[in-house]
LOSE-194268 format. One record per residue (C-alpha): residue in one letter; x, y, z. Coordinates in nm, 3 decimals. Layout:
# LOSE-194268
+--------+---------+---------+---------+
: residu :       u :       v :       w :
+--------+---------+---------+---------+
:      A :       X :       Y :       Z :
...
+--------+---------+---------+---------+
# end
This chain:
# LOSE-194268
+--------+---------+---------+---------+
: residu :       u :       v :       w :
+--------+---------+---------+---------+
:      M :   1.974 :  -1.534 :   0.908 :
:      S :   1.996 :  -1.647 :   1.285 :
:      E :   2.126 :  -1.446 :   1.547 :
:      D :   2.449 :  -1.582 :   1.714 :
:      P :   2.556 :  -1.346 :   1.984 :
:      T :   2.907 :  -1.516 :   2.049 :
:      R :   3.023 :  -1.302 :   1.692 :
:      R :   2.882 :  -1.000 :   1.782 :
:      P :   3.002 :  -0.709 :   2.052 :
:      P :   2.695 :  -0.691 :   2.253 :
:      V :   2.457 :  -0.416 :   2.192 :
:      R :   2.248 :  -0.326 :   2.497 :
:      R :   2.131 :   0.050 :   2.420 :
:      V :   2.072 :   0.220 :   2.083 :
:      A :   1.991 :   0.587 :   2.040 :
:      M :   1.798 :   0.627 :   1.717 :
:      V :   1.776 :   0.977 :   1.566 :
:      S :   1.495 :   1.087 :   1.339 :
:      L :   1.490 :   1.466 :   1.362 :
:      H :   1.260 :   1.544 :   1.121 :
:      T :   0.969 :   1.321 :   1.163 :
:      S :   0.834 :   1.149 :   1.455 :
:      P :   0.774 :   0.781 :   1.478 :
:      L :   0.445 :   0.845 :   1.663 :
:      L :   0.310 :   1.028 :   1.340 :
:      R :   0.067 :   0.834 :   1.121 :
:      P :   0.262 :   0.723 :   0.770 :
:      G :   0.138 :   0.956 :   0.483 :
:      T :   0.103 :   1.251 :   0.713 :
:      G :   0.324 :   1.546 :   0.623 :
:      D :   0.683 :   1.354 :   0.596 :
:      A :   0.576 :   1.060 :   0.761 :
:      G :   0.617 :   0.734 :   0.522 :
:      G :   0.848 :   0.436 :   0.519 :
:      L :   1.116 :   0.583 :   0.738 :
:      N :   0.864 :   0.615 :   1.015 :
:      V :   0.739 :   0.248 :   0.980 :
:      Y :   1.110 :   0.128 :   0.965 :
:      V :   1.210 :   0.337 :   1.297 :
:      V :   0.894 :   0.184 :   1.481 :
:      E :   0.936 :  -0.197 :   1.368 :
:      T :   1.302 :  -0.183 :   1.411 :
:      A :   1.295 :  -0.029 :   1.770 :
:      A :   1.010 :  -0.250 :   1.878 :
:      E :   1.199 :  -0.569 :   1.748 :
:      L :   1.551 :  -0.457 :   1.898 :
:      A :   1.336 :  -0.424 :   2.228 :
:      R :   1.213 :  -0.760 :   2.209 :
:      R :   1.558 :  -0.876 :   2.198 :
:      G :   1.649 :  -0.682 :   2.513 :
:      V :   1.788 :  -0.388 :   2.348 :
:      E :   1.689 :  -0.072 :   2.520 :
:      V :   1.619 :   0.220 :   2.244 :
:      D :   1.593 :   0.580 :   2.276 :
:      I :   1.436 :   0.766 :   1.985 :
:      F :   1.510 :   1.137 :   1.935 :
:      T :   1.289 :   1.353 :   1.727 :
:      R :   1.212 :   1.719 :   1.712 :
:      A :   0.945 :   1.873 :   1.927 :
:      T :   0.670 :   2.017 :   1.719 :
:      G :   0.410 :   2.107 :   1.987 :
:      A :   0.397 :   2.305 :   2.326 :
:      G :   0.172 :   2.026 :   2.485 :
:      Q :   0.417 :   1.741 :   2.382 :
:      A :   0.568 :   1.526 :   2.695 :
:      R :   0.938 :   1.514 :   2.694 :
:      S :   0.953 :   1.160 :   2.677 :
:      V :   0.693 :   0.893 :   2.606 :
:      D :   0.701 :   0.507 :   2.546 :
:      L :   0.649 :   0.399 :   2.210 :
:      E :   0.442 :   0.092 :   2.292 :
:      P :   0.347 :  -0.030 :   2.642 :
:      G :   0.582 :  -0.283 :   2.803 :
:      L :   0.879 :  -0.236 :   2.564 :
:      P :   1.188 :  -0.058 :   2.648 :
:      V :   1.150 :   0.216 :   2.372 :
:      S :   1.105 :   0.576 :   2.464 :
:      V :   1.051 :   0.853 :   2.246 :
:      H :   1.215 :   1.187 :   2.342 :
:      H :   1.099 :   1.520 :   2.211 :
:      V :   1.374 :   1.752 :   2.141 :
:      P :   1.327 :   2.097 :   2.126 :
:      A :   1.497 :   2.262 :   1.855 :
:      G :   1.331 :   2.556 :   1.659 :
:      P :   0.954 :   2.638 :   1.673 :
:      L :   0.725 :   2.431 :   1.834 :
:      E :   0.541 :   2.356 :   1.538 :
:      G :   0.564 :   2.180 :   1.189 :
:      V :   0.868 :   2.332 :   0.997 :
:      P :   0.930 :   2.285 :   0.597 :
:      K :   1.212 :   2.007 :   0.587 :
:      D :   1.424 :   2.276 :   0.376 :
:      Q :   1.438 :   2.484 :   0.688 :
:      L :   1.535 :   2.226 :   0.923 :
:      P :   1.903 :   2.224 :   0.859 :
:      G :   1.899 :   2.568 :   1.064 :
:      H :   1.776 :   2.347 :   1.373 :
:      V :   2.035 :   2.094 :   1.339 :
:      C :   2.291 :   2.238 :   1.610 :
:      A :   2.029 :   2.326 :   1.858 :
:      F :   1.913 :   1.952 :   1.831 :
:      A :   2.259 :   1.810 :   1.848 :
:      D :   2.326 :   2.049 :   2.176 :
:      D :   2.018 :   1.897 :   2.343 :
:      L :   2.094 :   1.550 :   2.207 :
:      S :   2.463 :   1.611 :   2.368 :
:      R :   2.318 :   1.713 :   2.695 :
:      H :   2.108 :   1.419 :   2.733 :
:      V :   2.403 :   1.183 :   2.659 :
:      A :   2.627 :   1.381 :   2.893 :
:      G :   2.394 :   1.332 :   3.169 :
:      L :   2.425 :   0.966 :   3.126 :
:      A :   2.716 :   0.699 :   3.246 :
:      E :   3.003 :   0.688 :   3.020 :
:      G :   2.956 :   0.453 :   2.758 :
:      H :   2.574 :   0.448 :   2.799 :
:      Y :   2.491 :   0.393 :   2.442 :
:      D :   2.654 :   0.138 :   2.225 :
:      V :   2.535 :   0.296 :   1.888 :
:      I :   2.370 :   0.612 :   1.751 :
:      H :   2.174 :   0.510 :   1.446 :
:      A :   2.050 :   0.803 :   1.244 :
:      H :   1.784 :   0.796 :   0.999 :
:      Y :   1.795 :   1.064 :   0.709 :
:      W :   2.111 :   1.309 :   0.641 :
:      L :   1.936 :   1.579 :   0.887 :
:      S :   1.959 :   1.290 :   1.173 :
:      G :   2.298 :   1.194 :   1.075 :
:      Q :   2.427 :   1.554 :   1.109 :
:      A :   2.272 :   1.601 :   1.471 :
:      G :   2.374 :   1.237 :   1.560 :
:      G :   2.717 :   1.277 :   1.394 :
:      L :   2.804 :   1.558 :   1.634 :
:      T :   2.697 :   1.386 :   1.935 :
:      S :   2.893 :   1.074 :   1.802 :
:      R :   3.227 :   1.260 :   1.780 :
:      R :   3.167 :   1.442 :   2.113 :
:      F :   3.117 :   1.074 :   2.305 :
:      D :   3.294 :   0.867 :   2.090 :
:      V :   2.982 :   0.647 :   2.030 :
:      P :   3.000 :   0.468 :   1.688 :
:      L :   2.755 :   0.621 :   1.416 :
:      V :   2.542 :   0.414 :   1.183 :
:      Q :   2.395 :   0.602 :   0.932 :
:      T :   2.058 :   0.517 :   0.698 :
:      M :   2.001 :   0.763 :   0.445 :
:      H :   1.675 :   0.631 :   0.322 :
:      T :   1.690 :   0.886 :   0.011 :
:      M :   1.986 :   1.036 :  -0.127 :
:      A :   2.022 :   1.396 :  -0.299 :
:      R :   2.245 :   1.286 :  -0.579 :
:      V :   2.006 :   0.995 :  -0.634 :
:      K :   1.707 :   1.205 :  -0.624 :
:      N :   1.813 :   1.481 :  -0.843 :
:      R :   1.867 :   1.221 :  -1.132 :
:      S :   1.513 :   1.134 :  -1.109 :
:      L :   1.306 :   1.437 :  -1.037 :
:      A :   0.950 :   1.490 :  -1.136 :
:      A :   0.832 :   1.748 :  -1.378 :
:      G :   0.842 :   2.109 :  -1.193 :
:      E :   1.046 :   1.960 :  -0.851 :
:      T :   1.302 :   2.148 :  -0.717 :
:      P :   1.649 :   1.967 :  -0.713 :
:      E :   1.815 :   1.910 :  -0.377 :
:      P :   2.050 :   2.196 :  -0.240 :
:      Q :   2.420 :   2.150 :  -0.256 :
:      A :   2.422 :   2.182 :   0.113 :
:      R :   2.245 :   1.847 :   0.139 :
:      V :   2.482 :   1.698 :  -0.105 :
:      E :   2.790 :   1.791 :   0.102 :
:      G :   2.613 :   1.683 :   0.423 :
:      E :   2.549 :   1.359 :   0.311 :
:      Q :   2.903 :   1.324 :   0.161 :
:      E :   3.072 :   1.422 :   0.515 :
:      L :   2.821 :   1.145 :   0.652 :
:      V :   2.939 :   0.893 :   0.434 :
:      D :   3.272 :   0.976 :   0.522 :
:      R :   3.257 :   0.983 :   0.892 :
:      A :   3.012 :   0.724 :   0.979 :
:      D :   3.149 :   0.383 :   1.112 :
:      A :   2.877 :   0.184 :   0.925 :
:      L :   2.627 :   0.274 :   0.637 :
:      V :   2.318 :   0.077 :   0.602 :
:      A :   2.166 :   0.060 :   0.263 :
:      N :   1.800 :  -0.067 :   0.216 :
:      T :   1.876 :  -0.239 :  -0.123 :
:      P :   2.220 :  -0.352 :  -0.318 :
:      A :   2.109 :  -0.066 :  -0.570 :
:      E :   2.127 :   0.163 :  -0.293 :
:      A :   2.478 :   0.026 :  -0.170 :
:      R :   2.585 :   0.053 :  -0.544 :
:      D :   2.507 :   0.438 :  -0.521 :
:      L :   2.664 :   0.506 :  -0.191 :
:      V :   2.995 :   0.361 :  -0.344 :
:      E :   2.975 :   0.507 :  -0.696 :
:      L :   2.830 :   0.841 :  -0.633 :
:      Y :   2.964 :   0.921 :  -0.279 :
:      A :   3.267 :   0.691 :  -0.292 :
:      A :   3.149 :   0.500 :   0.034 :
:      A :   3.405 :   0.236 :   0.154 :
:      P :   3.257 :  -0.098 :   0.031 :
:      D :   3.339 :  -0.272 :   0.365 :
:      K :   3.144 :  -0.004 :   0.519 :
:      V :   2.823 :  -0.046 :   0.356 :
:      H :   2.553 :  -0.307 :   0.499 :
:      V :   2.260 :  -0.422 :   0.289 :
:      V :   1.962 :  -0.450 :   0.526 :
:      P :   1.621 :  -0.463 :   0.329 :
:      P :   1.313 :  -0.336 :   0.551 :
:      G :   1.068 :  -0.569 :   0.664 :
:      V :   0.685 :  -0.619 :   0.667 :
:      A :   0.464 :  -0.678 :   0.962 :
:      L :   0.315 :  -1.013 :   0.824 :
:      D :   0.041 :  -1.031 :   1.124 :
:      T :  -0.077 :  -0.716 :   1.013 :
:      F :  -0.013 :  -0.736 :   0.630 :
:      A :  -0.208 :  -1.088 :   0.510 :
:      P :  -0.448 :  -1.213 :   0.274 :
:      G :  -0.827 :  -1.176 :   0.382 :
:      D :  -1.164 :  -1.168 :   0.241 :
:      R :  -1.206 :  -0.917 :  -0.030 :
:      E :  -1.591 :  -0.873 :   0.012 :
:      E :  -1.529 :  -0.802 :   0.372 :
:      A :  -1.270 :  -0.555 :   0.301 :
:      R :  -1.498 :  -0.384 :   0.032 :
:      R :  -1.789 :  -0.371 :   0.306 :
:      A :  -1.521 :  -0.188 :   0.559 :
:      T :  -1.395 :   0.067 :   0.334 :
:      G :  -1.714 :   0.141 :   0.172 :
:      L :  -1.622 :   0.022 :  -0.176 :
:      D :  -1.857 :  -0.142 :  -0.436 :
:      P :  -1.814 :  -0.550 :  -0.447 :
:      D :  -1.812 :  -0.520 :  -0.830 :
:      A :  -1.592 :  -0.215 :  -0.861 :
:      E :  -1.215 :  -0.232 :  -1.015 :
:      V :  -1.022 :  -0.061 :  -0.748 :
:      L :  -0.670 :   0.093 :  -0.831 :
:      L :  -0.512 :   0.232 :  -0.512 :
:      F :  -0.211 :   0.447 :  -0.458 :
:      V :  -0.075 :   0.461 :  -0.102 :
:      G :   0.206 :   0.738 :   0.005 :
:      R :   0.229 :   1.127 :   0.030 :
:      I :   0.061 :   1.325 :  -0.235 :
:      Q :   0.360 :   1.522 :  -0.423 :
:      P :   0.529 :   1.461 :  -0.755 :
:      L :   0.806 :   1.247 :  -0.631 :
:      K :   0.555 :   0.974 :  -0.551 :
:      G :   0.359 :   1.016 :  -0.886 :
:      P :  -0.010 :   0.987 :  -0.803 :
:      D :  -0.081 :   1.215 :  -1.087 :
:      V :   0.072 :   0.926 :  -1.326 :
:      L :  -0.192 :   0.684 :  -1.190 :
:      V :  -0.471 :   0.922 :  -1.261 :
:      R :  -0.368 :   1.003 :  -1.641 :
:      A :  -0.348 :   0.610 :  -1.680 :
:      A :  -0.685 :   0.596 :  -1.519 :
:      G :  -0.819 :   0.853 :  -1.790 :
:      E :  -0.657 :   0.646 :  -2.058 :
:      L :  -0.837 :   0.354 :  -1.944 :
:      V :  -1.179 :   0.513 :  -1.970 :
:      R :  -1.097 :   0.657 :  -2.315 :
:      R :  -0.998 :   0.303 :  -2.429 :
:      D :  -1.323 :   0.131 :  -2.282 :
:      P :  -1.595 :   0.391 :  -2.188 :
:      A :  -1.778 :   0.117 :  -2.011 :
:      R :  -1.505 :   0.086 :  -1.730 :
:      R :  -1.612 :   0.422 :  -1.620 :
:      E :  -1.910 :   0.254 :  -1.446 :
:      R :  -1.681 :   0.016 :  -1.221 :
:      L :  -1.353 :   0.212 :  -1.208 :
:      V :  -1.216 :   0.371 :  -0.868 :
:      V :  -0.918 :   0.523 :  -0.805 :
:      A :  -0.835 :   0.530 :  -0.437 :
:      V :  -0.543 :   0.800 :  -0.339 :
:      L :  -0.469 :   0.724 :   0.011 :
:      G :  -0.234 :   0.999 :   0.182 :
:      G :  -0.191 :   1.344 :   0.272 :
:      L :  -0.021 :   1.616 :   0.095 :
:      S :   0.361 :   1.671 :   0.149 :
:      G :   0.672 :   1.823 :   0.033 :
:      S :   0.618 :   2.031 :  -0.288 :
:      G :   0.250 :   1.906 :  -0.296 :
:      L :   0.176 :   2.134 :  -0.041 :
:      T :   0.267 :   2.422 :  -0.274 :
:      R :   0.012 :   2.313 :  -0.527 :
:      P :  -0.280 :   2.144 :  -0.294 :
:      G :  -0.526 :   2.145 :  -0.579 :
:      S :  -0.307 :   2.006 :  -0.870 :
:      L :  -0.424 :   1.618 :  -0.826 :
:      G :  -0.769 :   1.735 :  -0.873 :
:      Q :  -0.680 :   1.941 :  -1.149 :
:      V :  -0.525 :   1.647 :  -1.352 :
:      A :  -0.846 :   1.456 :  -1.247 :
:      R :  -1.061 :   1.717 :  -1.415 :
:      E :  -0.833 :   1.742 :  -1.709 :
:      E :  -0.853 :   1.355 :  -1.747 :
:      G :  -1.219 :   1.346 :  -1.729 :
:      V :  -1.237 :   1.125 :  -1.410 :
:      A :  -1.250 :   1.380 :  -1.116 :
:      D :  -1.574 :   1.159 :  -1.043 :
:      L :  -1.376 :   0.849 :  -0.984 :
:      V :  -1.078 :   0.979 :  -0.794 :
:      H :  -1.135 :   0.935 :  -0.418 :
:      L :  -0.885 :   1.103 :  -0.177 :
:      V :  -0.871 :   0.916 :   0.158 :
:      P :  -0.703 :   1.069 :   0.461 :
:      P :  -0.400 :   0.878 :   0.600 :
:      V :  -0.510 :   0.560 :   0.798 :
:      S :  -0.409 :   0.316 :   1.060 :
:      R :  -0.165 :   0.014 :   0.947 :
:      E :  -0.473 :  -0.209 :   1.028 :
:      E :  -0.700 :  -0.029 :   0.799 :
:      L :  -0.449 :  -0.009 :   0.542 :
:      A :  -0.401 :  -0.376 :   0.512 :
:      T :  -0.771 :  -0.366 :   0.482 :
:      W :  -0.732 :  -0.108 :   0.196 :
:      M :  -0.513 :  -0.334 :   0.023 :
:      R :  -0.714 :  -0.637 :   0.068 :
:      A :  -1.005 :  -0.441 :  -0.094 :
:      A :  -0.782 :  -0.319 :  -0.401 :
:      D :  -0.728 :  -0.495 :  -0.725 :
:      V :  -0.434 :  -0.341 :  -0.804 :
:      V :  -0.183 :  -0.136 :  -0.573 :
:      A :   0.001 :   0.125 :  -0.792 :
:      I :   0.323 :   0.271 :  -0.714 :
:      P :   0.444 :   0.517 :  -0.976 :
:      S :   0.716 :   0.699 :  -0.784 :
:      H :   1.014 :   0.869 :  -0.977 :
:      H :   1.232 :   0.716 :  -0.687 :
:      E :   1.191 :   0.494 :  -0.386 :
:      S :   1.491 :   0.386 :  -0.200 :
:      F :   1.277 :   0.058 :  -0.113 :
:      G :   0.915 :   0.083 :  -0.159 :
:      L :   0.767 :  -0.068 :   0.163 :
:      V :   0.388 :  -0.042 :   0.024 :
:      A :   0.487 :  -0.302 :  -0.254 :
:      V :   0.592 :  -0.555 :  -0.002 :
:      E :   0.300 :  -0.476 :   0.220 :
:      A :   0.032 :  -0.529 :  -0.069 :
:      L :   0.202 :  -0.835 :  -0.162 :
:      A :   0.198 :  -0.967 :   0.163 :
:      C :  -0.179 :  -0.917 :   0.152 :
:      G :  -0.200 :  -1.099 :  -0.166 :
:      T :  -0.265 :  -0.793 :  -0.381 :
:      P :  -0.105 :  -0.732 :  -0.720 :
:      V :   0.139 :  -0.437 :  -0.774 :
:      V :   0.226 :  -0.238 :  -1.065 :
:      A :   0.537 :  -0.013 :  -0.975 :
:      A :   0.773 :   0.204 :  -1.152 :
:      R :   1.118 :   0.044 :  -1.227 :
:      V :   1.326 :   0.279 :  -1.010 :
:      G :   1.525 :   0.269 :  -0.698 :
:      G :   1.448 :  -0.036 :  -0.489 :
:      L :   1.100 :  -0.121 :  -0.630 :
:      P :   1.252 :  -0.419 :  -0.861 :
:      L :   1.376 :  -0.553 :  -0.549 :
:      A :   1.049 :  -0.491 :  -0.350 :
:      V :   0.807 :  -0.630 :  -0.619 :
:      G :   1.026 :  -0.917 :  -0.738 :
:      D :   0.893 :  -1.131 :  -0.974 :
:      V :   0.555 :  -1.124 :  -0.865 :
:      G :   0.444 :  -0.777 :  -0.966 :
:      V :   0.447 :  -0.566 :  -1.259 :
:      L :   0.724 :  -0.319 :  -1.360 :
:      V :   0.695 :  -0.019 :  -1.579 :
:      D :   0.979 :   0.150 :  -1.762 :
:      G :   0.935 :   0.550 :  -1.702 :
:      H :   0.594 :   0.708 :  -1.637 :
:      D :   0.409 :   0.737 :  -1.964 :
:      P :   0.042 :   0.706 :  -1.876 :
:      G :  -0.027 :   0.518 :  -2.200 :
:      E :   0.231 :   0.216 :  -2.084 :
:      W :   0.036 :   0.240 :  -1.729 :
:      A :  -0.269 :   0.201 :  -1.880 :
:      D :  -0.145 :  -0.102 :  -2.025 :
:      A :  -0.006 :  -0.245 :  -1.726 :
:      L :  -0.294 :  -0.180 :  -1.511 :
:      A :  -0.540 :  -0.321 :  -1.770 :
:      E :  -0.330 :  -0.643 :  -1.808 :
:      V :  -0.350 :  -0.696 :  -1.415 :
:      L :  -0.734 :  -0.607 :  -1.392 :
:      D :  -0.832 :  -0.863 :  -1.663 :
:      A :  -0.597 :  -1.114 :  -1.520 :
:      R :  -0.805 :  -1.069 :  -1.191 :
:      E :  -1.112 :  -1.173 :  -1.395 :
:      D :  -0.971 :  -1.508 :  -1.496 :
:      G :  -0.983 :  -1.643 :  -1.178 :
:      S :  -0.609 :  -1.679 :  -1.128 :
:      G :  -0.626 :  -1.457 :  -0.807 :
:      L :  -0.580 :  -1.747 :  -0.566 :
:      A :  -0.270 :  -1.880 :  -0.712 :
:      F :  -0.103 :  -1.520 :  -0.734 :
:      A :  -0.199 :  -1.463 :  -0.381 :
:      A :   0.012 :  -1.759 :  -0.239 :
:      R :   0.307 :  -1.653 :  -0.460 :
:      A :   0.281 :  -1.296 :  -0.340 :
:      R :   0.258 :  -1.402 :   0.014 :
:      E :   0.576 :  -1.630 :  -0.038 :
:      H :   0.773 :  -1.336 :  -0.174 :
:      A :   0.684 :  -1.096 :   0.093 :
:      Q :   0.760 :  -1.355 :   0.379 :
:      A :   1.141 :  -1.310 :   0.286 :
:      Y :   1.113 :  -0.959 :   0.425 :
:      S :   1.030 :  -0.987 :   0.811 :
:      W :   1.138 :  -0.739 :   1.046 :
:      E :   1.323 :  -1.008 :   1.253 :
:      R :   1.553 :  -1.056 :   0.962 :
:      T :   1.578 :  -0.695 :   0.919 :
:      V :   1.697 :  -0.675 :   1.272 :
:      D :   1.932 :  -0.975 :   1.268 :
:      A :   2.112 :  -0.769 :   0.987 :
:      L :   2.099 :  -0.449 :   1.193 :
:      L :   2.255 :  -0.607 :   1.487 :
:      D :   2.543 :  -0.704 :   1.235 :
:      A :   2.585 :  -0.354 :   1.124 :
:      Y :   2.612 :  -0.232 :   1.470 :
:      A :   2.851 :  -0.490 :   1.569 :
:      A :   3.057 :  -0.357 :   1.287 :
:      A :   3.040 :  -0.007 :   1.400 :
:      V :   3.158 :  -0.080 :   1.727 :
:      T :   3.422 :  -0.303 :   1.590 :
:      T :   3.537 :  -0.011 :   1.369 :
:      R :   3.558 :   0.244 :   1.613 :
:      R :   3.718 :   0.054 :   1.859 :
:      G :   3.972 :  -0.018 :   1.596 :
:      G :   4.018 :   0.368 :   1.566 :
:      H :   3.929 :   0.350 :   1.166 :
:      H :   3.634 :   0.617 :   1.186 :
:      G :   3.669 :   0.951 :   1.010 :
+--------+---------+---------+---------+
# end
C-alpha cells in the first residue's frame, strides 16, 4: 500500500495513549507484550514520516523524568502521567485512576495551541476511557485500538481464570459507540467489533501489525545455539510471552511430558525454553508452571528465561526448532510472525488472529489438548530432521514480509484521515 498524501487530510501530530503499560518496558515484563511493540514501532515509523508523536503512559516511579525521548533523533516523546501510586498497580485496579490520568492529559493539551493534535490514538480500553474524555473536551478525533476485548476474552478463558468484569464490557461499548475510527488487527477482530459490540462497519479499519524484518531474520542456528547456551543437538521448543494462563504455557509443558512418555529417548535432547515473566493471574500462582512440569516429569527439561531485548529474542527464535503459541486468545499473535521471519516453524492454537499471523506456513492446533499438541510438535520436529529446513525458511520469510511496519503505518494514516473526516463531518458520538 503506497502513501498518497493528496487523498488524506494531513496528520502532523498524534497523541498516543498507553495508560496501563509503558512503551519503555521490555515485552514479557508485567503487562508488557505485543501492544508495547506496536506502540513503539508505529510511533517510530510515523516519526520517520515527519509526524510528531507524544505517547502518554502512567508514571510508575518517583525517579521517572516527566518526559523522555523514545529514540534519539526521532520526534517521539514519552510522557509519564501521575495518576495513582508511583508504582506498579494491578490492571484490575487501574480503572480507579483513569479520571486522574485524563485530567492530567487534558491539562497538557490545554497548554498547547488549539488544534495541536490532529488525532488521539488510544491503545486498550483503559487508554480509550482517558483519551476519550480529552477527545470530547478538545474536539480531537479519537482512534481506538482495543488489542483485546472483554466479550471475546470471556468466550475463551483458560481454566481457573476470572472473567473480565461487566464494567470493562460497558467501557468498551462506550468506546465503540464514541470513537471516530476503530482499528482492528485482523478481519476476525473487525467481525467481533461489529457482531459483539454493534460497531458501524464503515468505522472499523483492519490494520495488521508489522514485524521488524531487519531484526527478525534468518541466521545461523549453530551460532544462535552458542549465544543462548543451548546444546547444538537439542530439540528446542520455545514459548515467548507473559507467563499466565491466557497464554497457555502449561499446554506446552504438558505436551512435552507426552512427547517424553511416547519416546523416552527424547528426554536426552528435548529442551522447553519459556521466555517471559509472570503477569496477570499468573502472579497469584507464581509456582504453578513449575508444578505442572513436576507433575509431567519434565522439570529438568523446562528452562525459565527472563524477558530479553528484541535482538536477543530474534537469536532465541533462530536457535529454536519450534516456536509454540498455545494461547487461549490472541488478537493477532506478533510472536508468530517474528518467528516465521526468522525462518523458524510455528505451532499455534487456532484462536483469534493466529490463523492470519501463521498463514499456510505454520501448524494450527484446534483446542489445547496436550496429546494433540504433542502430535503437532512431533510432526514439526521430525520434519526438521529430513533436511527441508531451508525451503521452509524461505517460505516462512516470504509470508512474514507481508507484515511490515511501513504497511501498518500506511493503513493507520488512512484510519487517522477517516477519523479526521468523520469528526469534521460531525458524525461522532
